[in-house]
NUGU-642955 format. One record per residue (C-alpha): residue in three letters; x, y, z. Coordinates in steps of 0.05 Angstrom, whole numbers. Example, Ala and Ser with C-alpha at 12.3 -4.5 7.8 and 13.67 -1.06 7.14 Angstrom:
2
+------+--------+--------+--------+
| type |     px |     py |     pz |
+------+--------+--------+--------+
|  Ala |    246 |    -90 |    156 |
|  Ser |    273 |    -21 |    143 |
+------+--------+--------+--------+
This chain:
154
+------+--------+--------+--------+
| type |     px |     py |     pz |
+------+--------+--------+--------+
|  Met |     -4 |     -3 |      0 |
|  Pro |     55 |     59 |     20 |
|  Met |     92 |     32 |    -52 |
|  Arg |     25 |     49 |    -85 |
|  Val |     21 |    116 |    -57 |
|  Leu |     89 |    132 |    -76 |
|  Glu |     82 |    108 |   -145 |
|  Glu |     18 |    142 |   -159 |
|  Lys |     53 |    210 |   -142 |
|  Asp |    110 |    192 |   -181 |
|  Ile |    161 |    194 |   -122 |
|  Pro |    227 |    154 |   -128 |
|  Tyr |    243 |    110 |    -71 |
|  Glu |    287 |     48 |    -55 |
|  Val |    259 |    -16 |    -25 |
|  His |    307 |    -42 |     37 |
|  Asn |    292 |   -111 |     58 |
|  His |    310 |   -129 |    133 |
|  Glu |    350 |   -193 |    149 |
|  His |    297 |   -205 |    204 |
|  Lys |    227 |   -174 |    222 |
|  Gln |    243 |   -106 |    255 |
|  Tyr |    191 |    -68 |    301 |
|  Thr |    235 |    -13 |    322 |
|  Ala |    271 |     45 |    293 |
|  Glu |    336 |     12 |    329 |
|  Asp |    332 |    -50 |    312 |
|  Val |    314 |    -25 |    238 |
|  Ala |    380 |     21 |    236 |
|  Glu |    419 |    -41 |    261 |
|  Asp |    390 |    -80 |    210 |
|  Leu |    406 |    -30 |    153 |
|  Gly |    475 |     -2 |    181 |
|  Ile |    446 |     67 |    177 |
|  Pro |    438 |    125 |    235 |
|  Val |    372 |    108 |    278 |
|  Ala |    353 |    189 |    262 |
|  Gln |    343 |    168 |    190 |
|  Val |    288 |    112 |    208 |
|  Ile |    224 |    154 |    210 |
|  Lys |    176 |    138 |    265 |
|  Ala |    109 |    141 |    254 |
|  Met |     69 |    166 |    310 |
|  Ile |     -8 |    157 |    319 |
|  Ile |    -38 |    210 |    361 |
|  Gln |   -109 |    213 |    389 |
|  Arg |   -144 |    277 |    398 |
|  Ser |   -188 |    284 |    459 |
|  Asp |   -253 |    290 |    407 |
|  Arg |   -225 |    215 |    384 |
|  Gln |   -195 |    242 |    319 |
|  Phe |   -127 |    217 |    297 |
|  Val |    -69 |    250 |    270 |
|  Leu |     -1 |    222 |    243 |
|  Val |     66 |    249 |    270 |
|  Ala |    129 |    235 |    235 |
|  Val |    191 |    244 |    283 |
|  Pro |    266 |    220 |    264 |
|  Gly |    281 |    150 |    301 |
|  Asp |    336 |    181 |    349 |
|  Arg |    285 |    229 |    378 |
|  Arg |    228 |    227 |    426 |
|  Leu |    161 |    251 |    417 |
|  Ser |    132 |    315 |    456 |
|  Leu |     57 |    306 |    471 |
|  Lys |     59 |    367 |    503 |
|  Lys |     82 |    400 |    440 |
|  Val |     36 |    356 |    397 |
|  Gly |    -20 |    382 |    436 |
|  Ala |      1 |    455 |    434 |
|  Ala |      6 |    453 |    360 |
|  Leu |    -61 |    423 |    358 |
|  Asp |    -91 |    467 |    407 |
|  Asp |   -118 |    403 |    447 |
|  Lys |    -80 |    388 |    517 |
|  Asn |   -112 |    325 |    522 |
|  Val |    -79 |    289 |    469 |
|  Lys |    -45 |    216 |    478 |
|  Leu |     -9 |    155 |    436 |
|  Ala |    -68 |    113 |    402 |
|  Ala |    -83 |     52 |    428 |
|  Glu |    -59 |    -10 |    390 |
|  Arg |   -119 |    -23 |    369 |
|  Asp |   -140 |     43 |    345 |
|  Val |    -72 |     43 |    308 |
|  Gln |    -92 |    -19 |    268 |
|  Arg |   -162 |      5 |    253 |
|  Val |   -137 |     74 |    233 |
|  Thr |    -80 |     55 |    194 |
|  Gly |    -90 |    -19 |    179 |
|  Phe |    -19 |    -32 |    196 |
|  Gln |      3 |    -67 |    264 |
|  Val |     45 |    -31 |    322 |
|  Gly |    120 |    -26 |    296 |
|  Ala |    106 |    -27 |    221 |
|  Val |     62 |     37 |    209 |
|  Ser |     79 |     73 |    147 |
|  Val |     73 |    144 |    140 |
|  Thr |     30 |    130 |     74 |
|  Gly |    -24 |     85 |     52 |
|  Phe |    -70 |     84 |    112 |
|  Arg |   -138 |     55 |    115 |
|  Arg |   -169 |    115 |    128 |
|  Asp |   -158 |    187 |     88 |
|  Asp |   -183 |    231 |    144 |
|  Val |   -115 |    227 |    188 |
|  Pro |    -78 |    296 |    177 |
|  Ala |      3 |    293 |    180 |
|  Tyr |     49 |    330 |    225 |
|  Val |    131 |    322 |    212 |
|  Asp |    182 |    344 |    254 |
|  Arg |    226 |    396 |    230 |
|  His |    293 |    348 |    244 |
|  Val |    267 |    299 |    185 |
|  Leu |    283 |    357 |    140 |
|  Asp |    357 |    359 |    166 |
|  Leu |    366 |    286 |    142 |
|  Glu |    396 |    266 |     77 |
|  Arg |    349 |    205 |     66 |
|  Val |    295 |    177 |    111 |
|  Ile |    271 |    105 |    119 |
|  Ile |    196 |     97 |    123 |
|  Ser |    164 |     34 |    135 |
|  Ala |    133 |     -9 |     78 |
|  Gly |     73 |    -27 |    120 |
|  Arg |    108 |    -89 |    139 |
|  Pro |    161 |   -115 |    189 |
|  Asp |    209 |   -142 |    134 |
|  Ala |    214 |    -79 |     88 |
|  Gly |    230 |     -4 |     91 |
|  Leu |    229 |     47 |     40 |
|  Ala |    286 |     96 |     26 |
|  Leu |    273 |    167 |      0 |
|  Ser |    289 |    237 |      4 |
|  Pro |    259 |    283 |     62 |
|  Asp |    229 |    323 |      2 |
|  Ala |    198 |    264 |    -23 |
|  Leu |    169 |    249 |     40 |
|  Met |    137 |    316 |     47 |
|  Gln |    111 |    311 |    -24 |
|  Ala |     83 |    240 |     -6 |
|  Leu |     52 |    265 |     59 |
|  Glu |     14 |    331 |     11 |
|  Gly |     -5 |    383 |     62 |
|  Ala |     34 |    363 |    123 |
|  Glu |     49 |    412 |    170 |
|  Leu |    121 |    417 |    197 |
|  Gly |    134 |    437 |    262 |
|  Asp |    174 |    423 |    324 |
|  Phe |    140 |    355 |    354 |
|  Cys |    202 |    325 |    398 |
|  Glu |    227 |    333 |    465 |
|  Asp |    283 |    377 |    472 |
|  Ala |    352 |    338 |    452 |
+------+--------+--------+--------+
């Protein structure tokens, strides 16, 4: 599904198969021999109105729910429950891609640090592969995504 979205938008990418199924940014980075920062974590956040948003952050950073809440003007945001992540995205936790969701009403937010990276790896929607592309291509894939500061200070 994520690959189809990229192909429909004519966005270049490379498939990187993992040696073993990987469910964390650290394990993906180790498997591929790349810095963990380049592995993009797709975090599904639930708003207090029960709507969901995607926040994409570099793998070496921690999401700040406080900063996400401030950006969404909602102090009661939380990480979505595992069952909601699967229901909304169609992907299992640990293999959530930033594109190709089951539902198309999930707005995207991208941490500004992603743009500092040379290449990024996003999940292919399965734990055995990642997709490499440029940060600009990622922003193109997430049409209308809002850039901001969504990570805890390093």
